[in-house]
C-alpha positions as a Markdown table, in Angstrom:
| # | Residue | x | y | z |
|---|---|---|---|---|
| 1 | Met | -45.2 | 21.1 | 134.5 |
| 2 | Thr | -44.4 | 24.5 | 133.8 |
| 3 | Glu | -45.0 | 26.4 | 130.2 |
| 4 | Ala | -42.1 | 25.5 | 128.1 |
| 5 | Val | -39.8 | 28.9 | 127.0 |
| 6 | Ala | -39.7 | 29.6 | 123.3 |
| 7 | Arg | -38.1 | 27.0 | 121.4 |
| 8 | Lys | -35.6 | 27.1 | 119.0 |
| 9 | Arg | -37.2 | 27.2 | 115.4 |
| 10 | Thr | -36.4 | 24.1 | 113.2 |
| 11 | Arg | -37.3 | 23.4 | 109.5 |
| 12 | Leu | -40.1 | 20.9 | 109.2 |
| 13 | Ser | -42.6 | 19.6 | 106.5 |
| 14 | Pro | -46.0 | 21.6 | 106.4 |
| 15 | Gln | -47.7 | 18.3 | 108.1 |
| 16 | Ala | -45.1 | 17.9 | 110.5 |
| 17 | Arg | -45.3 | 21.3 | 111.6 |
| 18 | Arg | -49.1 | 21.4 | 111.4 |
| 19 | Glu | -49.3 | 18.3 | 113.5 |
| 20 | Gln | -46.7 | 20.2 | 115.9 |
| 21 | Ile | -48.8 | 22.9 | 116.5 |
| 22 | Leu | -52.0 | 20.4 | 117.4 |
| 23 | Asp | -50.1 | 18.5 | 119.7 |
| 24 | Glu | -48.7 | 21.9 | 121.8 |
| 25 | Ala | -52.6 | 22.8 | 121.8 |
| 26 | Ala | -53.6 | 19.4 | 123.0 |
| 27 | Arg | -51.1 | 19.7 | 125.6 |
| 28 | Leu | -52.3 | 22.9 | 126.7 |
| 29 | Ile | -56.0 | 22.0 | 126.9 |
| 30 | Leu | -54.9 | 18.8 | 128.9 |
| 31 | Glu | -52.7 | 21.3 | 131.4 |
| 32 | Arg | -54.5 | 24.5 | 131.5 |
| 33 | Gly | -57.8 | 24.3 | 129.7 |
| 34 | Ile | -59.2 | 25.4 | 126.5 |
| 35 | Ser | -59.2 | 29.0 | 127.8 |
| 36 | Ala | -55.1 | 28.7 | 127.7 |
| 37 | Val | -55.1 | 28.3 | 124.0 |
| 38 | Ser | -54.1 | 31.3 | 122.0 |
| 39 | Met | -52.4 | 31.5 | 118.6 |
| 40 | Glu | -49.9 | 33.7 | 120.6 |
| 41 | Arg | -49.0 | 31.4 | 122.6 |
| 42 | Leu | -48.8 | 28.2 | 120.5 |
| 43 | Ala | -46.7 | 30.5 | 118.3 |
| 44 | Gln | -44.1 | 30.8 | 121.2 |
| 45 | Leu | -44.3 | 27.3 | 122.4 |
| 46 | Val | -43.6 | 26.1 | 118.9 |
| 47 | Gly | -40.9 | 28.4 | 117.9 |
| 48 | Ile | -42.3 | 30.1 | 115.1 |
| 49 | Ser | -44.2 | 33.5 | 114.4 |
| 50 | Lys | -48.0 | 34.2 | 114.8 |
| 51 | Gly | -48.4 | 34.7 | 111.4 |
| 52 | Leu | -47.2 | 31.1 | 110.3 |
| 53 | Val | -49.5 | 29.5 | 112.7 |
| 54 | Tyr | -52.2 | 31.7 | 111.2 |
| 55 | Asn | -51.1 | 30.1 | 107.9 |
| 56 | Tyr | -52.1 | 26.7 | 108.9 |
| 57 | Phe | -55.1 | 27.6 | 110.7 |
| 58 | Ala | -57.1 | 30.6 | 109.7 |
| 59 | Thr | -58.8 | 30.7 | 113.3 |
| 60 | Arg | -58.2 | 29.8 | 116.7 |
| 61 | Asp | -61.8 | 27.9 | 116.2 |
| 62 | Ala | -60.5 | 26.4 | 113.1 |
| 63 | Leu | -57.5 | 24.9 | 115.0 |
| 64 | Leu | -59.4 | 23.6 | 117.8 |
| 65 | Ala | -61.7 | 21.9 | 115.1 |
| 66 | Ala | -59.0 | 20.4 | 113.5 |
| 67 | Leu | -57.7 | 19.2 | 116.7 |
| 68 | Leu | -61.1 | 17.4 | 117.5 |
| 69 | His | -61.2 | 16.0 | 113.9 |
| 70 | Arg | -57.6 | 14.4 | 114.8 |
| 71 | Glu | -58.9 | 12.8 | 117.8 |
| 72 | Gln | -62.1 | 11.5 | 116.3 |
| 73 | Thr | -60.5 | 10.4 | 113.2 |
| 74 | Glu | -57.8 | 8.5 | 115.3 |
| 75 | Leu | -60.4 | 6.5 | 117.3 |
| 76 | Arg | -62.6 | 6.1 | 114.7 |
| 77 | Asp | -59.5 | 4.5 | 112.3 |
| 78 | Arg | -58.5 | 2.4 | 115.5 |
| 79 | Gly | -61.9 | 1.2 | 116.3 |
| 80 | Met | -62.2 | 0.2 | 112.4 |
| 81 | Thr | -59.0 | -2.0 | 112.4 |
| 82 | Ser | -59.9 | -3.6 | 115.8 |
| 83 | Ala | -63.3 | -4.2 | 114.1 |
| 84 | Leu | -61.8 | -5.8 | 110.9 |
| 85 | Glu | -59.9 | -8.0 | 113.1 |
| 86 | Ala | -62.5 | -9.3 | 115.7 |
| 87 | Gln | -63.1 | -13.0 | 115.6 |
| 88 | Ser | -67.0 | -12.9 | 116.9 |
| 89 | Tyr | -69.4 | -10.3 | 117.7 |
| 90 | Glu | -68.3 | -10.3 | 121.6 |
| 91 | Asp | -64.6 | -9.6 | 120.3 |
| 92 | Leu | -65.9 | -6.6 | 118.4 |
| 93 | Ile | -67.8 | -5.1 | 121.2 |
| 94 | Arg | -64.7 | -5.9 | 123.4 |
| 95 | Gln | -62.0 | -4.4 | 121.0 |
| 96 | Thr | -64.0 | -1.5 | 120.2 |
| 97 | Thr | -65.2 | -0.5 | 123.6 |
| 98 | Arg | -61.7 | -1.2 | 125.1 |
| 99 | Leu | -60.5 | 1.4 | 122.7 |
| 100 | Tyr | -63.0 | 4.0 | 123.2 |
| 101 | Leu | -62.6 | 3.8 | 127.0 |
| 102 | Glu | -58.5 | 3.9 | 127.0 |
| 103 | Gln | -58.9 | 7.1 | 124.7 |
| 104 | Thr | -61.7 | 8.8 | 127.3 |
| 105 | Lys | -59.5 | 7.7 | 130.1 |
| 106 | Glu | -56.4 | 9.5 | 128.3 |
| 107 | Arg | -57.6 | 12.1 | 126.3 |
| 108 | Gly | -61.3 | 12.6 | 127.4 |
| 109 | Ala | -60.8 | 15.7 | 129.4 |
| 110 | Met | -59.5 | 17.3 | 125.8 |
| 111 | Ile | -62.2 | 15.8 | 123.9 |
| 112 | Ala | -64.9 | 17.3 | 126.5 |
| 113 | Ala | -63.2 | 20.6 | 126.6 |
| 114 | Leu | -63.2 | 20.8 | 122.7 |
| 115 | Leu | -66.9 | 19.6 | 122.5 |
| 116 | Ser | -68.1 | 22.1 | 124.8 |
| 117 | Asp | -66.9 | 25.1 | 123.2 |
| 118 | Pro | -70.0 | 26.1 | 120.9 |
| 119 | Ser | -68.0 | 27.8 | 117.9 |
| 120 | Val | -65.9 | 24.4 | 117.8 |
| 121 | Ala | -69.0 | 22.1 | 118.1 |
| 122 | Ala | -70.6 | 24.0 | 115.1 |
| 123 | Leu | -67.9 | 23.6 | 113.1 |
| 124 | Met | -67.6 | 19.7 | 113.4 |
| 125 | Glu | -71.1 | 19.2 | 113.5 |
| 126 | Ala | -71.3 | 17.7 | 110.0 |
| 127 | Asp | -68.5 | 15.6 | 110.3 |
| 128 | Ser | -69.4 | 14.3 | 113.7 |
| 129 | Arg | -72.8 | 13.2 | 112.5 |
| 130 | Leu | -71.2 | 11.6 | 109.4 |
| 131 | Asp | -69.1 | 9.7 | 111.5 |
| 132 | Arg | -71.3 | 8.7 | 113.9 |
| 133 | Glu | -74.1 | 7.8 | 111.5 |
| 134 | Arg | -71.0 | 5.2 | 109.6 |
| 135 | Thr | -70.1 | 3.9 | 113.1 |
| 136 | Phe | -74.0 | 3.1 | 113.8 |
| 137 | Arg | -74.6 | 1.6 | 110.6 |
| 138 | Tyr | -71.7 | -0.7 | 110.9 |
| 139 | Phe | -72.7 | -2.0 | 114.4 |
| 140 | Ile | -76.3 | -2.1 | 112.9 |
| 141 | Arg | -75.3 | -4.5 | 110.2 |
| 142 | Ala | -73.2 | -6.5 | 112.6 |
| 143 | Thr | -76.0 | -6.7 | 114.9 |
| 144 | Arg | -78.4 | -8.0 | 112.5 |
| 145 | Arg | -76.2 | -10.6 | 111.6 |
| 146 | Glu | -75.5 | -11.9 | 114.8 |
| 147 | Tyr | -78.8 | -12.0 | 116.6 |
| 148 | Gly | -81.1 | -12.0 | 113.6 |
| 149 | Leu | -83.0 | -9.0 | 114.5 |
| 150 | Pro | -85.4 | -6.8 | 112.1 |
| 151 | Leu | -84.0 | -3.5 | 110.9 |
| 152 | Asp | -86.2 | -1.2 | 113.3 |
| 153 | Leu | -85.4 | -3.1 | 116.2 |
| 154 | Ala | -81.5 | -3.1 | 115.6 |
| 155 | Ile | -81.5 | 0.4 | 115.3 |
| 156 | Ala | -83.4 | 1.1 | 118.7 |
| 157 | Ala | -81.2 | -1.6 | 120.3 |
| 158 | Val | -77.9 | -0.2 | 119.1 |
| 159 | Glu | -79.0 | 3.3 | 119.9 |
| 160 | Met | -79.9 | 2.6 | 123.5 |
| 161 | Leu | -77.0 | 0.3 | 124.2 |
| 162 | Ser | -74.6 | 2.7 | 123.0 |
| 163 | Lys | -75.3 | 5.0 | 126.1 |
| 164 | Ile | -74.0 | 1.8 | 128.2 |
| 165 | Thr | -70.7 | 2.8 | 126.4 |
| 166 | Asp | -71.3 | 6.6 | 126.8 |
| 167 | Gln | -71.6 | 6.4 | 130.6 |
| 168 | Ala | -68.7 | 3.7 | 131.0 |
| 169 | Gly | -66.8 | 6.4 | 129.5 |
| 170 | His | -67.9 | 9.1 | 132.2 |
| 171 | Leu | -67.1 | 6.5 | 135.4 |
| 172 | Val | -63.5 | 5.9 | 133.7 |
| 173 | Ala | -62.9 | 9.6 | 133.2 |
| 174 | Gln | -63.9 | 10.3 | 137.0 |
| 175 | Gly | -61.8 | 7.4 | 137.9 |
| 176 | Val | -64.5 | 5.5 | 139.2 |
| 177 | Ile | -63.8 | 2.4 | 137.6 |
| 178 | Asp | -61.0 | 1.4 | 135.4 |
| 179 | Val | -61.2 | 0.4 | 131.8 |
| 180 | Gly | -60.7 | -3.5 | 132.1 |
| 181 | Pro | -63.7 | -4.1 | 134.4 |
| 182 | Ala | -65.7 | -1.4 | 132.6 |
| 183 | Thr | -65.1 | -3.0 | 129.2 |
| 184 | Glu | -66.1 | -6.6 | 130.5 |
| 185 | Met | -69.5 | -4.9 | 132.1 |
| 186 | Cys | -70.4 | -3.1 | 128.8 |
| 187 | Val | -69.6 | -6.6 | 127.0 |
| 188 | Glu | -71.8 | -8.6 | 129.5 |
| 189 | Leu | -74.6 | -5.7 | 129.5 |
| 190 | Ile | -74.4 | -5.2 | 125.5 |
| 191 | Thr | -74.2 | -9.0 | 124.7 |
| 192 | Gly | -76.9 | -10.2 | 127.5 |
| 193 | Gly | -79.3 | -7.2 | 126.3 |
| 194 | Leu | -79.1 | -8.2 | 122.6 |
| 195 | Ala | -79.3 | -11.9 | 123.3 |
| 196 | Arg | -82.6 | -11.1 | 125.3 |
| 197 | Leu | -84.2 | -9.5 | 122.3 |
| 198 | Asn | -84.6 | -12.8 | 120.1 |
| 199 | Pro | -86.9 | -15.3 | 121.6 |
| 200 | Asp | -86.0 | -18.1 | 119.3 |
| 201 | Arg | -82.1 | -17.6 | 120.3 |
| 202 | Val | -83.0 | -17.4 | 123.8 |
| 203 | Ile | -84.9 | -20.7 | 123.6 |
| 204 | Lys | -82.5 | -22.5 | 121.9 |
| 205 | Glu | -79.5 | -21.3 | 124.1 |
| 206 | Ser | -81.4 | -22.2 | 127.4 |
| 207 | Ser | -82.1 | -25.9 | 126.2 |
| 208 | Ser | -78.7 | -26.3 | 125.1 |
| 209 | Pro | -76.3 | -28.0 | 127.9 |
| 210 | Gln | -74.4 | -25.2 | 129.9 |
| 211 | Thr | -70.7 | -25.2 | 130.1 |
| 212 | Ser | -69.0 | -23.6 | 133.2 |
| 213 | Arg | -66.3 | -20.7 | 132.4 |
């Protein structure tokens, strides 16, 4: 897609204009890379003055950090909605993993580009850490409820098993595996691994009649 010529300026609410600027920044990163993003180019694409862009974002780094924050917030909010709707622990893992992998496939290149920028990463460090801690606390509580693990073991397990999802995201982004198979693989590895950590549960399940799937 070639870069659009300057658009006719239309009157939008401040929030709508802000989102429009971020949308254009996202499109530029996906099509041309993060280096293509400049306040001048965004002003031309949106059809406003460069000064007005600066009214919304004090610096280019602030704009890119706002874009990363929007992506992470959207994923977190959708993930929490799915988590609340999950009917079981397995369903929780399946739904949240699928959401993460879908976003990675669609927007992973942009998110990776934003995270690779030291200035943007520094601006987002505190928010990213808080989001990650909130997510981990949620999964640690869910894991303890499901598998009866002591706190220290649950923390270590969630930390280690989260790497499975991260690696699946890399493979999906590279086109090595599609979202569906990657999701199911993650579910099997995570739930199977956690079950093995609780000897009482393993003994109970191994002695129960097995039903074919």
